[in-house]
VOZAKOL-317692 format. One record per residue (C-alpha): z, y, x; residue in one letter. Coordinates in steps of 0.25 Angstrom, whole numbers, padded with zeros to 4 digits, always signed. Each point is the difference from the previous one (the first is absolute). Layout:
# residues N
ZYXa...
This chain:
# residues 723
+0011-0145-0234m-0007+0014+0003k+0015+0005+0000k+0005-0012+0009v-0012+0000+0011i+0003+0017-0002l+0014+0001+0004s-0003-0012+0011l-0011+0007+0006l+0009+0014+0002v+0013-0010+0004l-0008-0005+0012i-0005+0014+0002y+0013+0005+0002f+0005-0013+0006s-0010+0003+0011t+0003+0016+0002a+0012-0003+0001w+0000-0011+0012s-0008+0010+0008q+0007+0004+0014n-0001+0011+0010k+0001-0004+0015f+0006+0012+0007q+0001+0001+0014a+0002+0008+0014i-0009-0003+0011i+0004+0003+0014k-0003-0004+0014d+0010-0009+0006e+0004+0008+0012e+0002+0013-0003n+0002-0001-0015k-0012+0010-0002q-0006+0000-0013p-0014-0005-0001l-0007+0010-0008v-0013-0007-0007g+0004-0013+0001a-0005-0012-0009n+0008-0008-0009a-0012-0010-0008i+0004-0013-0009l-0007-0011+0008k-0012-0005-0007g-0001+0013-0011t-0003+0015+0003t+0012+0004-0005i+0006+0007+0009g+0005+0016+0006a+0002+0007+0014s+0012+0007+0004a+0004+0015-0001d+0006+0010+0010l+0012-0007+0001n-0005-0015+0001g+0002-0001-0015f-0008-0010-0008v-0001-0004-0014e-0009-0013-0008i+0003+0002-0016q-0004-0012-0009n+0004-0011+0008v+0000-0012-0009p+0013-0010+0000d-0002-0011+0011g-0001-0003+0013k-0010+0007+0009y-0002+0005+0015i-0002+0014+0003i-0009+0004+0013i+0006+0012+0008l-0010+0006+0010s-0002+0013+0010y-0010+0002+0009i+0006-0005+0015g+0012-0007-0006y+0000-0015-0004q-0004-0004-0014e+0013-0004-0006r-0002-0009-0013a+0014-0002-0009e+0002-0009-0014v+0009+0007-0011f+0004-0006-0012n-0002+0009-0010f+0010+0007-0008p+0006+0004+0013l+0016-0001+0000s-0002+0012+0009q-0001+0014-0007s+0000+0009+0012e-0013+0001+0008p-0001-0010+0010l+0000+0003+0016e-0011-0008+0006i-0001+0003+0015l-0015-0004+0007l-0001-0004+0013h-0011+0009+0012a-0011-0008+0006d+0004+0004+0014a-0017+0000+0003e-0002+0008-0011e+0010+0010+0000l-0008+0011+0002e-0009-0002-0011l+0012+0004-0010v-0004+0011-0006v+0004+0009-0012i-0007+0011-0007s+0008+0012-0003a-0012+0006-0007t+0001+0001-0015r-0003-0015-0003s+0011-0010+0003s-0010-0009+0005r+0002-0008+0013t-0013+0006+0011i-0007-0013-0002a-0001+0002-0016d-0003+0014+0002t-0015+0006-0002p+0004+0012+0007t-0001-0004+0014r+0013+0004+0005v+0005-0002+0016e+0014-0003+0004a+0008+0001+0012i+0013-0008-0002s+0008-0011+0004g-0001-0003+0016e-0010+0008+0002e+0007+0014-0004l+0011-0006+0010d-0011-0001+0010e-0003+0015-0002k+0012+0006-0002g+0006-0005+0013n-0012+0007+0008m+0002+0012-0007k+0014+0001-0008p-0001+0014+0000g-0011+0005-0010d-0011-0009-0007i-0011+0005+0007r-0004-0010+0011m+0004-0010-0013l-0013+0004-0007l-0009+0006+0011n-0003-0015+0004e-0004-0004-0014s-0015-0002-0001t-0007+0012-0008g+0013+0010+0004i+0000+0011+0009q+0011+0008+0002t-0005+0013+0006q+0010+0009+0010q-0002+0015-0004t+0008+0006+0010s-0002-0001+0014a+0016+0002+0006t+0008-0005-0015s-0006-0012-0003y-0002+0007-0015n-0011-0013-0006s-0006-0002-0013s-0007-0014-0005i-0013-0002-0002r-0008-0012-0009i-0012-0004+0004q-0002+0013+0006g+0001+0010-0011l+0011+0013+0004d+0015-0005-0004g+0001+0011-0010k-0008-0010-0008y+0011-0012+0002t+0012-0001-0010q+0012-0004+0007i+0010-0005-0010l+0015-0004+0001k+0004-0011-0010d-0011+0006-0008g+0004+0013+0001f-0009+0010+0006p+0010+0008+0010l-0010+0003+0013y-0011+0011-0006s-0004+0012+0005g+0007+0008+0009f+0011-0013+0001s-0012-0008+0004g-0001+0005+0016g+0013-0007+0004l+0000-0013-0010s-0005-0010+0010l+0010+0005+0010l+0011+0000-0009q+0001-0013-0007i+0009-0011+0006v-0005-0014-0004p+0013-0008+0001l+0003+0002-0015d-0013-0004-0003l-0004-0013-0007k-0015+0001+0000q-0011+0011+0002v-0011-0001-0010e-0015+0005+0002v-0009+0004-0009i-0014+0004+0005k-0010+0008-0010g+0002+0008-0009a+0014-0002-0007s+0002+0013-0008s-0001-0008-0013t+0012-0008+0003l+0008+0012+0006h-0006+0013-0003g-0007+0010+0010g-0002+0000+0015g-0002-0015+0001a-0014+0002+0003i-0001-0009+0014a+0010-0008-0005g+0016-0002-0001l+0011-0005+0008v+0014-0005-0009n+0013+0000+0010l+0008-0012-0008v+0015+0000+0002s+0010-0012+0002r+0007-0003-0012i+0016-0006+0000p+0003-0014-0004t+0009-0010-0002d+0004-0002+0014d+0003+0013+0009r-0010+0004+0010q+0004+0009+0013l-0008+0003+0011s+0000+0009+0011v-0012+0005+0009m+0002+0005+0014l-0012+0004+0009n-0003+0008+0012g-0013+0004+0008t-0004+0001+0014s-0004+0016-0005a+0015+0002-0003l+0000-0003-0016g+0010-0006-0006l+0001-0005-0016d+0012-0005-0007a-0002-0005-0015s+0010-0008-0008g-0003-0006-0014y+0009-0006-0011y-0001-0005-0013a+0008-0009-0008k+0001-0005-0016k+0012-0002-0006s+0000-0002-0014g-0007+0012-0007k+0000+0008+0010i-0008+0000+0012g-0001+0010+0013t-0008+0002+0011t+0002+0011+0012i-0010+0005+0011f+0004+0007+0012i-0008+0003+0011s+0000+0010+0012y-0011+0002+0009n-0001+0007+0014l-0012+0003+0008g+0000+0008+0014t-0011+0008+0005p-0010-0009+0008y-0011+0003+0008d-0008-0011+0006p-0011+0007+0004a+0007+0010+0007g-0007+0012-0006i+0012+0008-0004g-0001-0004-0015l+0006-0009-0009t-0008-0013-0004a+0014-0004-0006i+0009+0013-0005p+0013+0000-0001e+0006-0002-0013f+0013-0003-0008r-0001-0008-0014r+0011-0003-0009y-0004-0009-0013t+0011-0004-0012i-0006-0009-0011n+0010-0005-0009p-0003-0006-0013k+0009-0006-0012v-0005-0012-0010f+0006-0002-0013v-0004-0013-0008y+0007+0003-0015f-0006-0014-0006n-0011-0008+0003e-0010+0009-0006k+0005+0013+0004t+0001+0005+0014a+0001+0014+0008f+0000+0006+0013n+0003+0014+0006l-0005+0002+0014g+0001+0012+0011f-0008+0003+0010n+0002+0007+0013s-0007+0006+0012t+0004+0010+0010i-0008+0002+0015e-0001+0009+0010d-0012+0000+0007r-0006+0009+0013t-0012-0004+0008g-0008+0009+0011g+0003+0005+0012d+0010-0010+0008m+0008+0011+0008k+0000+0007-0013y+0008-0011-0007i+0008-0005+0013e+0005+0013-0002g-0008+0008+0012k-0007+0011-0008p-0009+0010+0006g-0011+0010-0001s-0010-0012+0002v+0008-0013-0006h+0002+0006-0012s-0009-0008-0009y+0008-0009-0011f-0002-0006-0015e+0011+0000-0008k+0002-0009-0012n+0013-0001-0009e-0001-0007-0012t+0011-0003-0010i-0004-0009-0013r+0009-0003-0011f-0005-0011-0012s+0008-0004-0011p-0006-0011-0008q+0003-0010-0013f-0006-0010-0006g+0004-0008-0013f-0007-0012-0006d+0002-0008-0012y-0005-0013-0005r-0003+0001-0015a-0005-0013-0002a-0007-0013+0005a-0011+0006+0010g+0002+0015-0005s+0009+0011+0010r+0001+0014-0001f+0002+0007+0011s+0006+0016+0006l+0000+0007+0013k+0001+0012+0006n+0001+0008+0012s+0002+0013+0006v-0004+0004+0016s+0005+0012+0006y-0008+0002+0013y+0003+0012+0009d-0007+0001+0013r-0005+0010+0010s-0009+0000+0012v+0001+0008+0011e-0010+0004+0012i+0003+0012+0010p-0004+0014-0009d+0000-0008-0013f+0008-0007-0010k-0004-0007-0013f+0011-0005-0010a+0002-0004-0014g+0005-0008-0010k-0007-0011-0009q+0008-0003-0012l-0007-0012-0007s+0004-0010-0013s-0006-0013-0006f+0002-0006-0014s-0005-0012-0004e+0003-0008-0013a-0010-0012-0001n+0001-0014-0011y-0004-0014+0005s-0003-0012-0007h-0005-0011+0006v-0006-0014-0008s-0006-0012+0003e-0012+0006+0000q+0000+0015+0001f+0009+0010+0009e+0002+0015-0006w+0005+0013+0006i+0001+0013-0005a+0006+0012+0004g+0002+0015+0002l+0002+0009+0013n+0005+0013+0002f+0000+0005+0014w+0003+0013+0004t-0003+0006+0014d+0004+0014+0005q-0001+0006+0014f+0006+0013+0002t-0003+0007+0015q+0012+0007+0009d-0006+0015+0002l+0000-0001+0015l-0011+0004+0009d-0011+0001-0012t-0004+0006-0013s-0010-0010-0004d+0010-0009-0007v-0006-0014-0004v+0010-0004-0012d-0004-0008-0011y+0007-0005-0012n-0007-0012-0006h+0004-0009-0012i-0009-0012-0003t+0002-0008-0014f-0005-0013+0000g-0003-0012-0010a-0004-0014+0003f-0003-0015-0004v-0004-0011+0008q-0003-0015-0005n-0002-0012+0008t-0006-0012-0008w+0001-0014+0004n-0014-0003-0004a+0001-0016+0006s+0009-0006+0011e-0012+0005+0009k-0004+0013-0005v+0010+0013-0002s-0004+0014-0003l+0008+0013+0002e-0004+0013-0007s+0007+0013-0002g-0002+0014-0004l+0009+0013+0003r-0003+0014-0004v+0008+0011+0007d+0001+0013-0003h+0002+0011+0012q+0004+0014-0003n-0008+0007+0012k-0011-0010-0001y-0003-0005-0014g-0001-0015-0005s-0005-0013+0005f-0005-0012-0006i+0002-0013+0010l-0004-0014-0003p+0001-0013+0008r-0004-0013+0000v+0004-0012+0010a-0005-0015-0002l+0005-0012+0006l-0006-0013+0002m+0005-0012+0006k-0011-0008+0002a+0007-0011+0005n+0013-0003+0007p-0006+0005+0013k-0008+0011-0006l+0005+0013-0005t-0010+0011-0005l+0004+0015-0002r-0007+0012-0005l+0005+0012-0005g-0003+0016-0001g+0004+0012-0006g+0001+0016+0000l+0011+0010+0007g+0003+0013+0002y+0008+0010+0009k+0007+0012-0002t-0002+0011+0010p+0010+0005+0008t+0000+0006+0016v+0008-0010+0005f-0011-0010+0008t-0001-0005+0013e-0010+0012+0004d+0011+0009-0004a+0011-0007+0006e-0008+0000+0013r+0002+0017-0001l+0014-0001-0003q-0005+0007-0013f-0002+0012+0009r-0011+0010-0007n-0003-0010-0010v-0002+0006-0015l+0004-0004-0013p-0009-0008-0007i-0007+0009-0011d+0001-0008-0014v-0010+0008-0007e-0011-0005+0010r+0005-0013+0002t+0001-0013-0007k+0006-0013+0002a-0007-0010+0009e-0005-0014-0007e-0005-0013+0003s-0005-0012-0003i+0002-0013+0008g-0004-0014+0000t+0005-0014+0009n-0004-0014+0001f+0009-0011+0004d-0001-0013+0004i+0011-0008+0005n-0002-0017+0005y+0012-0008+0005r+0000-0014+0004t+0008-0011+0008p-0008-0004+0012l+0009-0012+0003s+0016-0004-0003d+0003+0011+0011r-0010+0010-0002m-0006+0010-0011t-0009+0011+0001f-0003+0012-0008s-0008+0012-0002i-0002+0012-0009n-0010+0010+0000s-0001+0013-0007l-0012+0009-0002l+0003+0014-0007f-0006+0013-0002y+0007+0013-0004t-0007+0014-0002r+0007+0013-0002i-0008+0011-0007n+0001+0014+0005e+0012-0002+0010p+0007+0011+0003i+0001+0004+0015l+0007+0011+0009l-0009+0009+0008a+0000+0012+0008p-0004+0015-0004i+0003+0011+0005t+0011+0007+0008w+0006-0013+0004g+0002-0007-0013q-0001-0012-0009y-0005-0001-0013e-0002-0013-0009f-0014-0001-0005q-0008-0010-0010q-0012+0000+0003p-0012-0009-0007k-0001-0012+0005g+0008-0014+0001f+0009-0009+0011i-0003-0017-0001d+0008-0011+0008t-0009-0013-0001k+0004-0013+0008g+0007-0013+0001i+0014-0005+0006e+0001-0014+0003t+0014-0009+0004n+0000-0014+0005i+0012-0007+0001k+0002-0014+0008l+0012-0008+0001t+0003-0011+0008y+0014-0006+0001d+0008+0010+0004h-0010+0011+0006f-0009+0010-0010k-0012+0008+0003l-0005+0012-0008f-0013+0008+0003v-0002+0011-0008g-0012+0009+0002y-0004+0014-0009t-0013+0006-0001h+0002+0014-0005a-0013+0009-0003n+0005+0014-0005v-0010+0009-0002k+0000+0015-0003q-0013+0005-0009h-0004+0014-0003y-0013+0006+0000n-0007-0014+0000g+0006-0001+0014n+0010-0011+0003g+0009+0000+0010t+0011-0008+0007t+0014+0003-0005f+0009+0004+0011p+0013-0009+0006l-0006-0014-0006v-0001-0012+0009a-0013-0008-0007r+0005-0011+0005h+0014-0006+0003r+0004-0013+0005l+0015-0006-0004n+0004-0013+0008n+0014-0006+0000v+0003-0014+0006l+0015-0004-0005i+0007-0012+0005y+0013-0003-0010e+0010-0009-0001i+0005+0004-0014h+0016+0006+0001d-0002-0003+0016e-0010+0008+0008l-0011+0008-0001r-0010+0006+0010i-0013+0006-0003g-0011+0008+0008l-0008+0011-0006e-0013+0006+0003a-0007+0012-0009y-0012+0007+0003y-0006+0012-0004f-0014+0005+0000s-0005+0014+0005p+0004+0011-0010q-0008+0014-0003k+0009+0011+0001l+0001+0012-0008s-0007+0008+0012d-0011-0009+0001g+0004-0007+0011r+0001-0016+0000t+0014-0007+0005g+0000-0012+0008r+0003-0014-0004q+0012-0007+0004y+0009-0011-0002w+0016-0001-0003i+0007-0013+0005l+0014-0003-0004g+0011-0012+0002l+0009-0002-0009m+0012-0011+0001t+0013-0004-0008e+0011-0010+0002k+0005-0005-0014i+0015-0005+0000w+0008-0001-0015e+0006+0013-0001d-0008+0009+0011f-0012+0000+0008s-0005+0008+0012l-0014+0006+0001f-0008+0006+0011l-0013+0007-0001n-0011+0006+0009f-0007+0008-0007e-0015+0005+0006n+0004-0007+0013f-0015+0004+0006l+0005+0016-0002d-0011+0003-0010t+0001+0015-0001r-0009+0012-0004q+0006+0007+0012t-0007-0010+0010k-0015+0003-0009f+0002+0014+0001e+0008+0013-0003t+0007+0003-0011i+0001+0014-0001f-0010+0012+0004t+0006+0013+0003g+0013+0003+0009s+0012-0009-0003i+0006+0014-0004t-0009+0001-0013n-0008-0015-0001p-0010-0002-0009t+0001-0016-0003f-0013-0009-0001n-0001-0012-0011d+0012-0011+0004i-0007-0013-0002y+0006-0008+0010a+0015-0005+0003p+0006+0013+0009v+0013-0008+0002d-0005-0011+0008g+0007-0013+0006f+0014+0001-0009v+0010-0012+0001v+0010-0003-0011n+0009-0011-0004g+0014+0000-0006g+0010-0010-0008l+0000-0002-0017k+0012-0006-0006i-0001-0007-0013k+0015-0004-0006l
């Protein structure tokens, strides 16, 4: 009898196991067929489910025979419920399209950090500029991403050249050297290549821009002390994408960009081409350029190979060539002389091949390998001096991730090389360096409950010149209720020293001595932030949301550029620290076709040396962002903007004036094309109205800090075509 019962149990067990099925689907946006990374598929009434990977692929295993309802959802999209009878007759993954909620489309954000989660389910606080918001900001400045970032709370772009427009980015008031800029996860814009990076990235081929504020070195290695910006490229879909943008400005600037993408079977292709032209422009009539003369060419082709549903490969190449000349208007116009002889020339060449490989080993498991090599050749020339050199860097990473119902693990190895070789032109004090960094990291996200998730990570880096670094990090997400979400996080960071800082860029690196490695150590930091997000409908036609971020970051023994004898400058590392603390608040109110955004940033940045605290220069302690938009989806868009900057302390001890910048943007949209017209800074706010921007003669000017716009009121308009 026991043998019969045992045989029956074995038969039942194998019958049950045999009746287990799997559900496979690729979830995409209904309109553009883009995969929805992190979309959820859940068996109704159970906790069985999964999230979509980078290709939108989702798989639910161990589904018993029978009829089940599967709920498919994604932030900003209408939830979809489908009935399936298992076993399914179709063996290939189903294609499921989700429909975007037009009024909530701006909330659709995808995190391209190491987790494949949606932004709402990620314990790390991530901000994203995507969709219509990216289109709006791209219309206002189609040639670069400077304005796109500068109009976000907590972010300020700092102009480092009065005549050539060179700029860097500051997050929460900290120097640009503490922010890491990535392109699809690759660190392509560090070191010497950082001085012009914001001006050489054209936004048309970007799918979204993601920002993490605060210490992020655990995730992405050294350099992300203040935070990081990740630029995410668009990828091909089954439907062809062809878009063209033509833009002209009242300052005689021209932007022409084209983007093509198509996936055919197992091959996908994207091609981005851009031409940007600047004409020397002097609205103040002082004889110096506020906008320099420049020509830039950008070509970014990329090929995607989908071997099967588990294996994919991509190979791309980024290239940028630019000549930029600012300075005396007469010199640039071809009328130089003994008086009109000042100029600042920047010539740059950037080439960057890269590849990525993804293999999904099993349900919830993925292995990824990626590599990039970046070659950057730049020269900076002013009268009687020229600084030039070549930066060759590479980045390689292998990582493995596994996602289950309760845990998400990712672990990997990095290898990062960064070499700069100075051309021996006008100085014998070369600032060459050769940095090699090995890194290993592990990160875990634990779904403790439906309301609580904990993310913890640890990175160990070894740098060939500055030693080893252990970087822990933790982030907690608590969904108190459907309307209220809380986040708390913190971690350690570090920055490998180089001479390429904002202060050295202002000097065109003239008389800047190399770093004494034996007497210098890497800058290290600790940071934390607390985030509160509340969202509620006020009526059937009105919604309200508010988000506040409290932040604190401290950098111990920061490296400073200081003047010494004979007019030279050296990097020093005095005992002390720099810290930034404050709050960012964003309020959004929608009513029918109207949207009101109000953002406030309070950043208190201090330098602490010898027991004294002084205000860090070139930081607006109070900033206010106001945007009112009237929008009929896919028909019309009108926006009024107002930005306030409080007085800033300058490096010479003076205090700059407070100012407002007002703008008006308009766009009329048809099915295949749109026309846009924007009035940027129509109050003509300019620093040259407040004060002179240089001292000395126009032949040999000494420039003051640039803390306000110098280009003033500019109108731009153009045409966008989408086929």
